MITOR-154874 format. One line per field, with one value per residue (C-alpha): residue in one letter; x, y, z. Coordinates in Angstrom, 3 decimals. Example, Ala and Ser with C-alpha at 12.3 -4.5 7.8 and 13.67 -1.06 7.14 Angstrom:
<pts>
type: [a|s]
x: [12.300|13.670]
y: [-4.500|-1.060]
z: [7.800|7.140]
</pts>
This chain:
<pts>
type: [m|l|s|y|n|e|l|s|p|h|l|k|p|c|f|s|f|c|a|i|f|p|k|d|y|p|f|r|k|e|q|v|i|h|l|w|i|a|n|g|f|v|e|q|q|g|d|e|r|i|q|d|l|g|n|q|y|f|d|e|l|r|s|r|s|l|f|e|r|v|p|k|s|s|e|r|y|g|g|k|f|l|m|h|d|l|v|n|d|l|a|q|n|a|s|s|k|l|c|v|r|l|e|d|c|q|g|s|h|l|l|e|q|s|r|h|l|s|y|s|m|g|e|g|g|n|f|m|k|l|n|l|l|s|k|s|e|q|l|r|t|l|l|p|i|e|i|q|s|l|f|h|p|r|l|s|k|r|v|l|h|n|i|l|p|s|l|r|s|l|r|a|l|s|l|s|g|y|g|i|v|e|l|p|n|d|l|f|i|k|l|k|l|l|r|f|l|d|l|s|r|t|q|m|m|s|l|s|i|e|d|c|k|k|l|k|q|l|p|e|l|l|p|s|l|k|e|l|p|l|y|v|v|q|k]
x: [0.000|2.930|4.252|0.846|0.390|3.776|2.974|2.601|-1.047|-0.627|0.636|-2.150|-4.849|-2.324|-1.567|-5.158|-6.209|-4.113|-6.697|-8.331|-5.802|-6.359|-3.735|-0.764|-1.703|1.316|0.504|2.424|3.995|3.051|-0.587|-0.871|0.616|-1.839|-4.752|-3.562|-3.304|-6.723|-8.297|-6.567|-4.251|-1.210|-1.296|1.212|3.569|5.289|7.118|7.552|5.956|3.005|4.279|7.597|5.797|3.703|6.900|8.279|5.136|5.439|9.144|8.528|5.857|8.241|11.043|8.755|8.359|4.673|5.360|7.865|9.333|8.340|11.596|12.788|9.846|10.324|11.491|8.768|6.263|8.535|8.302|5.711|5.107|3.208|1.876|2.465|-0.802|-0.624|0.053|-2.918|-5.057|-3.757|-4.720|-8.201|-8.632|-7.241|-9.539|-12.670|-14.421|-13.958|-11.666|-13.148|-13.241|-16.634|-16.351|-15.828|-18.936|-21.490|-24.661|-25.587|-24.532|-20.852|-21.394|-23.209|-20.368|-17.451|-15.489|-12.860|-13.728|-11.950|-13.379|-12.155|-12.533|-14.577|-15.539|-19.286|-19.266|-19.464|-22.983|-24.501|-21.568|-21.341|-25.098|-24.742|-23.001|-26.352|-25.993|-22.571|-23.424|-20.370|-17.866|-14.618|-12.431|-13.383|-10.561|-10.800|-8.295|-7.003|-6.786|-6.837|-5.208|-7.902|-7.489|-9.381|-12.454|-15.702|-17.329|-21.109|-22.559|-24.999|-22.015|-20.505|-23.741|-25.824|-23.783|-20.526|-22.107|-24.298|-21.245|-20.942|-18.569|-15.847|-12.370|-10.488|-11.646|-9.696|-10.872|-7.442|-7.380|-10.957|-11.649|-13.429|-13.074|-15.025|-16.461|-19.914|-20.069|-22.131|-19.101|-17.302|-20.389|-21.598|-18.327|-17.300|-15.091|-13.014|-9.284|-7.747|-8.702|-6.660|-7.270|-4.056|-4.211|-7.638|-8.486|-9.367|-8.835|-9.377|-9.995|-11.021|-9.275|-10.381|-10.372|-8.655|-6.689|-5.344|-4.229|-1.017|0.097|-0.427|2.284|3.501|1.071|2.361|2.128|-0.154|-3.670|-5.065|-4.302|-3.550|-2.575|-3.683|-2.926|-4.741|-4.207|-6.263|-6.110]
y: [0.000|2.350|1.644|2.558|5.676|7.010|6.610|9.735|10.520|9.521|6.058|5.110|4.453|2.507|0.228|-0.204|-1.073|-4.253|-5.617|-6.828|-9.681|-12.800|-13.951|-15.834|-14.661|-13.649|-10.491|-8.904|-5.514|-4.208|-5.225|-3.465|-0.253|-0.252|-0.795|2.134|4.389|3.372|4.308|7.670|6.781|7.876|11.366|12.575|15.275|17.480|15.592|12.432|9.342|8.160|4.572|5.591|7.377|4.273|2.252|4.651|4.242|0.457|0.481|2.759|0.431|-2.454|-0.615|-0.431|-4.227|-3.981|-6.009|-8.849|-10.455|-14.018|-16.013|-16.971|-15.270|-14.326|-10.820|-10.631|-7.888|-6.812|-10.046|-11.289|-10.109|-11.103|-9.420|-11.081|-12.244|-9.528|-6.898|-8.185|-7.791|-4.233|-3.474|-4.882|-2.571|0.427|-0.100|0.335|-2.376|-0.466|-3.243|-6.686|-10.244|-11.402|-14.622|-12.611|-10.441|-11.097|-9.256|-7.051|-3.859|-4.759|-5.092|-1.775|0.091|-1.721|-0.005|-2.635|-6.332|-9.608|-13.104|-16.672|-17.963|-21.139|-23.575|-22.924|-19.584|-17.555|-16.282|-17.207|-15.602|-12.422|-11.959|-10.447|-7.459|-5.944|-4.252|-2.787|0.220|2.141|-0.670|0.597|-2.529|-6.129|-8.639|-12.434|-14.373|-17.752|-19.780|-23.225|-24.158|-24.026|-24.265|-21.364|-21.478|-20.439|-17.076|-17.065|-15.080|-13.572|-12.153|-10.685|-9.320|-8.410|-8.056|-6.432|-3.710|-2.711|-1.846|1.630|2.975|0.441|1.890|-1.414|-4.799|-8.018|-11.007|-12.594|-16.372|-16.832|-18.831|-15.925|-15.310|-12.071|-9.194|-7.643|-4.128|-3.000|-3.522|-0.627|1.497|1.471|1.289|4.813|5.262|2.129|2.887|-0.580|-3.821|-6.984|-9.637|-11.579|-15.366|-15.308|-16.746|-13.428|-13.467|-9.766|-6.491|-3.217|-0.168|2.284|5.939|5.224|8.466|8.239|4.600|4.418|0.806|-2.164|-4.825|-6.907|-9.667|-13.214|-14.895|-17.689|-17.355|-19.747|-17.540|-13.848|-12.299|-8.691|-6.235|-2.999|0.111|3.123|6.469]
z: [0.000|0.690|-2.814|-4.261|-2.118|-3.227|-6.924|-9.045|-9.858|-13.513|-12.546|-10.137|-12.783|-14.873|-11.938|-10.761|-14.326|-14.021|-11.571|-14.780|-14.874|-12.729|-10.266|-11.766|-15.265|-17.408|-19.362|-22.227|-21.697|-25.142|-24.725|-21.365|-22.766|-25.697|-23.316|-21.178|-24.227|-25.562|-22.236|-21.982|-19.090|-21.103|-22.567|-25.100|-23.892|-26.438|-29.181|-27.134|-28.700|-26.640|-26.930|-25.387|-22.577|-21.889|-21.781|-19.166|-17.063|-17.209|-16.330|-13.363|-11.973|-12.502|-10.705|-7.667|-7.760|-8.670|-11.827|-12.033|-15.145|-15.959|-15.975|-19.452|-21.160|-24.796|-25.622|-28.268|-27.403|-24.543|-22.548|-20.089|-16.537|-13.420|-10.320|-6.960|-5.392|-2.740|-5.396|-7.365|-4.234|-3.903|-7.516|-6.858|-3.875|-5.746|-8.728|-6.566|-8.623|-11.865|-13.123|-12.568|-13.828|-15.026|-13.016|-9.824|-10.256|-7.538|-8.483|-11.409|-9.613|-10.163|-13.906|-13.988|-12.294|-13.935|-16.699|-17.546|-17.694|-18.421|-18.660|-19.185|-22.729|-23.170|-25.911|-25.914|-27.746|-24.507|-25.241|-21.868|-20.056|-22.146|-22.320|-18.836|-20.422|-21.305|-17.903|-18.791|-20.926|-19.686|-20.312|-21.859|-21.988|-22.804|-22.574|-22.987|-20.882|-22.021|-18.822|-20.425|-23.708|-26.398|-30.169|-31.721|-29.464|-31.092|-30.419|-30.761|-33.663|-31.168|-29.286|-32.461|-33.955|-30.903|-27.715|-28.820|-31.030|-28.084|-25.943|-27.419|-24.779|-25.627|-26.108|-26.144|-27.460|-27.793|-29.803|-29.746|-30.095|-31.265|-34.436|-36.135|-39.874|-40.244|-38.244|-38.649|-40.075|-37.086|-34.890|-36.568|-37.215|-33.612|-31.662|-32.574|-29.492|-30.154|-30.069|-29.743|-31.516|-31.030|-33.695|-33.155|-33.466|-35.132|-38.563|-40.165|-43.921|-44.585|-42.790|-44.352|-42.881|-45.555|-44.507|-41.154|-41.372|-37.827|-37.900|-35.881|-36.184|-38.487|-38.405|-41.314|-42.158|-42.212|-45.631|-44.369|-45.780|-43.198|-40.229|-40.598|-37.253|-37.107|-34.376|-35.046|-32.993|-33.978|-32.208]
</pts>
């Protein structure tokens, strides 16, 4: 708690946001920074790149032992990190229930007040689980967490066509790992505030980014036509 209390004001929301991750879950540094930026926790200062500033925020939290490197984790995407269980508890307290896991929600009032939500991916399409999000009109982040090893789990069409487009306050959405091949147009028409879309490890064959004048990042696409990993960051 002393480590948290001594944090600069701009670092506190970045740290408390990480309550979205379950205990013992290894998260990628690059992903966390993009989620911070999408939600406005990192603001550009002068000519400094916002990505570099987010990297500074992350490194400062790490220097205070709030994040710890996963031993022997790959350097790709900046490596993977964990929070100690007690640090995770601290983040939960600091987030004031704004950052929650769907499985931990007891009562609809938590979903109504939450702003950033993660959930465990399953094989059944996740409709019954995500149908609860009808009470989350102010949700800004939706993040699936892969707890068990699944090969391209299915995502219900009702989730893609009905539930996700209704979450009009979303700034950050991840569909990483799902066996989806296309996205409904309504997703882009209705989610006008969306700033971060993670389509890595999906089976997307194409994605239209016409007239995205402020697109900041689109990595090289792998030559495989069976599985095109896309990581789209739009600001």
